N, C-alpha and C positions, 0 to 999 in steps of 0.2 A: 500407465503410459503417460508421459509429460508432453503436453502440446509443444510444438516447436515454432519459435518466433523467427521470421526471415532475418537473416544476418544478426541474430541475438548475440549480445556481448555479456558474458557472465562475468563480471568484474566484482570481485569482493576483496578490497585491499586488506592486507594483514593488519592495518591499523584499525580496521573496523572492529576487531576483537578487543582493542584497548579503548578506542574512542567510539561512541555509539552512532557515528555518522557514516553514511554511504557516500562515496565521492563519485560524481558523474564524471567520468573521464574520457568517454568514447561517444561518437555520434551513432545514431540509429537506436533501435529499440534497447531499452536498458532495464533490466529487471532487477528487483530489490531481492536477490537470493543469494544465500551462500554458495559459492561454486561447488559443484559436486554433489549438493544436497537436493533431493527431489521433495517437491511440496507433497503433502498429504492432505486428504480430505478433512475438513473441519466444518461443522455446523456453525453458523454466525452466532448462535447462542441466545442473543438478546435482540428482540426487535427494536428497531430504530436506533441501536447503538453505532457509533461512529468510531473507527480506530484511525490514529494519526501516527505515521511511521517517519522518523526523522531521516533526513539525508542532507548532504553537503554538496554543494556545486563550487566547482573549483575555477570554472570559466564560464563565460555567458553561454547559455543554452537556451533554445527555444523548444517548448514541449508543444506537441502537435495534437497528441491524443494519449489516452491512458487505458491500458489493457487489464483485465483481471482473468484469472484462471477458474472457470466454473467447473465444479464436479458434478456428481449425479443428480443431486436434489435441487431442482430448479423451482424457486418460489419467490413471490414478492417482486419487490423493486431494489435497485441498487443505484447509489450515487457515488461518484468519484471526484476528487478534486486536489487542489493544491493550497497551501496555508503558509503564511509567514509564521515565524516562531512566537509571535504575539497572538496567534489564533485568528488572524485576519485572513479570510478567504481571498485568494488571488483568482481563482478560477474554479469552475466546477461543471460537470456533465449536465447538472439539472434533474438527474433521475431518469431511469429507464427500467422497463421491465426486465428482470433477471431472465436471460434466455441462452440456450445453447448448453445442453448437458456435455461434460467433459470436452469443453471447448473454450477458446479464448473469446472473451467478449470484449469488444472495443467500443470506448466512448470517444466520440470526437468532442474537442474543446475548442474554445477560442485560443489560437496560438499564443502562447504566453512566454515572454522572455523572462528568463531568470538570471539575475546577476549573481556573482560568487557571493555565497552565503549559506545559511541553514534554512531549511525548509521542512514542511511536513507534506508527505503524500496521504490523502484521507480517502476513506472508503466507509459507507454505511449502507445498511440493508434494513428494509422494514419486516423482514422475515427472521424469525429465530432458527428456522429449520433449514434455509438455504445453505448449500455447501459451496466452499470455495477451496482452492488450493491455498495452503497455509504452512507455516514454518513455526516451531517452538524455539524459544530462547536457547535452549540447550544445543540445537542444531548449529549455532554460531559460538559455542563454547561459553554461553553464560548459564547461571544457575537456572534450573527450572522452576517455573512458577511466576507469579507476580513479581518477584524479586528480580528475576531475571528481565522481564519486560521493562520494569523501572531502569535497570542498568543500561538497557538498550536506548531508553529514551521515549519508548511507546507511550501514548496517551490514549485518552478515550473521551467520549462525551455521550451521555444519555440523552434520549429524546432528540436525535440529530438526524432524522431523515426527513426532508432532504437536507443535505449539508448547510449549515447556517452561514450567514455572512460573517458572524463572529463566534468562534468556538470557545466554550468554557472547558479548558483542558483539565482533566484529571487523571489520576493513576489507573493504569488498565488493570482489571481485576482477573482477567484470564490469560493463559500463556500461549497464545497464538496469534500471529499477525499475518495478515493476506499477502498473497504472491501478486504484488503490483508492478506493472512494467510502464515506464513513462516512453512514449514515442518521441523522438527527438528529431528535429529538422536538420 
């Protein structure tokens, strides 16, 4: 069962299959999820690993909170945040206990205005066994594996819990990316 977001808008432009950027086009909670594809449970896999999912903002938006979808195994701590394309942190939740099995976990952040441009939504866990809702690159029509993650533009950073002020972005070596939702004003 997939958790429901109030007034959730699942917008995944057709161009996202060609260009690896999600375009924020609607107010309200905005999930980085292919329309009609359900997230599956995935263990984080590597303690202290951060994942960075690219997205495009086409109009100014204010992000007020960030949501993640927890699955059954609750363990350790989680941090979420937003970065510019150079790996500079714009805002983060600062870290919190991973809590709420099969539920949405909301992280309040400082309201952050994003101007039109490209950004990363970031997430890190200090537990390798914690499970989250996730997608595979094949879910959005890309090749399976690290090659698909590279085509989407997903990056990672080792030893990144809590999320650092400046990220050293590297290729993601696994093929799943977390279900992250930005709460917009």
